[in-house]
N, C-alpha and C positions, 0 to 999 in steps of 0.2 A: 804283660803282653813285649813277648821279644823276637826280632827280625834274625834269622839267620838262614845257613843255604841248605839245600837238601837234601835230606834222608832218605836212605831206599825205604824205610818205617815209614815214610811220611803219607805214601804214596795213595791208599785207604783213604785218609781223608781228604788230601789235594782232590781225589776222586769227589768225593760228597761236597764241597768246596765247590768243584765245576758244577754240580747237578742241581746243588740248591743257589745257586748266582746266573742257571744257563737260562736261566725266557725274561730277555730283557732286565737282566739283575734281580732276578723276581726266581722261585723255587718252580725249577722243572720235574720235579720228583712225577715219577707216573706218565710222563709227559709223552712217550713214547716204550715202545715195549720192551725197555733192555733202558734201565735206566744207565747204562756203561757207553749208551750210544756217543753224550758226550764227549764228556770225559777222551773218551778212547778220540776221539779227533781235536779236541784244544788244551788239552791235559799230557795224557802217558804220552804222547812223542815227544814230548819237551822237554821231560823228564826222565825220558828212556835218549835223548838225540843228542843234552844240549843238560846235562845235568850240574853244569857249572855257571848255566846262567836262571838256576830254581832257586828264590827267595823264598821262606814262606814265612808267615804271623803264627809262633808257639804260646797260646796263653799259660802255657805250663801243662797243662793237659791233652792237646790236641792244635794241628791245627788248622786257621779258623781265617786263613788265609794267603795268596803266593802272588808271585811274578815268574813268570818265563820268558823266557827271550827264546832264539836265534841271530845270528850274530851276521848272519852268508845265506839269508830266504832261497838261493837259488840252493845251495851243497846242503839245505832242510829237507827240499822239496824234490833231490836225486836221490837222500836218502833214506827219506821215505817211502819213494817208488819202490825201491827196493827191500826196506829191512821191515816195514811198518804197515802194506797197503799191502805183500799176499794177505795176512792174517785177519786185519780188517775185511780184505772183503769175503773173503769164507767166515767169516762171524757175521759179516752185517749185508752184504751185499746180495741177498734177497728179496727179490720190489714189492714178492707177490702178496698181498693183503697188511699192505701198507697204507697209514694215511699217506696222503697229500703232502702233511708237515714235515712226517716220520720221511718219505722219498725224499725229498728236501736237504735235507738234516745229512742225511746218509751219502745225497750223493757230493756232502762237501767235503769230505771225508774220503770217498773216493777220485776225487779229482783234485790234489795236491798243486797242478797246477793254477789254480784260482791263487796262490799265494803269489804268484810273478807278474807285480802288476805293472806299471808303467812307469812307474815310477823308480825302479829297486837300485839306476845307479846310483841316484843322492839317496838312499832310502835303506843300503840293503838289508837291514836289521831289521825283527817285528817283533813287537811282545806282547803279553796275552796280562789283565789282572785280577784278579778274582775277590773277596773281601768278603765272612756272612755279615751281617747287621751287625754282629757283638763286639765286630773289629771296626767298624765303619766312625765315620765323626772323630775319630783319633792324630790325623795325623799319620795314622800307621800305612794308607795308597800311596800320599807321595813319599814316605819314606821307603818303602818298596820301589817302586818308579824311582827312585833316585840313585840306591843302591845297584840297581837294575841299569841305569843309564851310566853310571862311573864302572862297572866291569865293562860294560860293551865300551866304553868311548879308552879304556886303558889297554884295551885289546888294536884299541885304530878302526873303529868300526866309527864313520864320516855320516853317518844320518840313522833314526831308527823312528821308523809309521807301527798304526795299529788299526785297526779296524773295529766296531763300535755296532750293538743293532742301532741305527736311529732314532728310536722308539726309547731308548734309554737317556734324556733328556741330560740329566743328573752325572751322567759320565761324562759326556760331554763337555759340560762345563769345568768339571774336573781337569779333566786333557789342558783343556786354553790354559786353563788356572797355572799350570804347570810347568806354561810355556810350551804346549805343542801348540799345531796350527792344523787346521780344516783341509785337507785337498782336493776332497770328493764326498760328497754327498749324494746319493741314491734311495731307489725301497728298500733296496735289501739293506746295506750296510753305507758308515758314514767311515773316512778316511782320517785319518791324525798322519800328521810326520814333525818329525824334530829332527836338527842339524845337529849334529857333536864336535867336537866336545862342546857342554854348553857352557854359557856366560857363568863365570861364578857368582854363584847364590849371596843376598843380602843375609 
């Protein structure tokens, strides 16, 4: 498997990875009335607005994982609201007949300002990473994040954060091993952060 930059032809594969890891790291296929709901929030905006910060794991046939980022979360929110939100609202904004879980997920896509965390001045960038089971346990997740962090640091970004499902305990341990530290934990999300550039790796 190789890590490389995202290409437009990878979009469908990335969406598939997003869905199949969209429930606390488990498969979310069929969880909502439209399987594109999760990737239209957590994948599509990143590969569209920040393709230079999108890196994928390619197994030779398809993409089986990715790391996506936004270097300036405030600017990303502004672009999301202008360039992504109108189409998202037209497609997903009708709430009638949706389950409570689907309404909550849809609300995340409708309110990009949720990304404006209090610690944004210290950690202005943010990232998402997802890997299918076949790509896990091989060091690819670490390599993906290191590739993205190196690119952020090269751009002069001073810090990065991420949010994760607090039920995904394995992911929390993974981020801690990479040098992220926990900023906050709540019922809905756990937040981790790292200053950049990182200390030299051993």
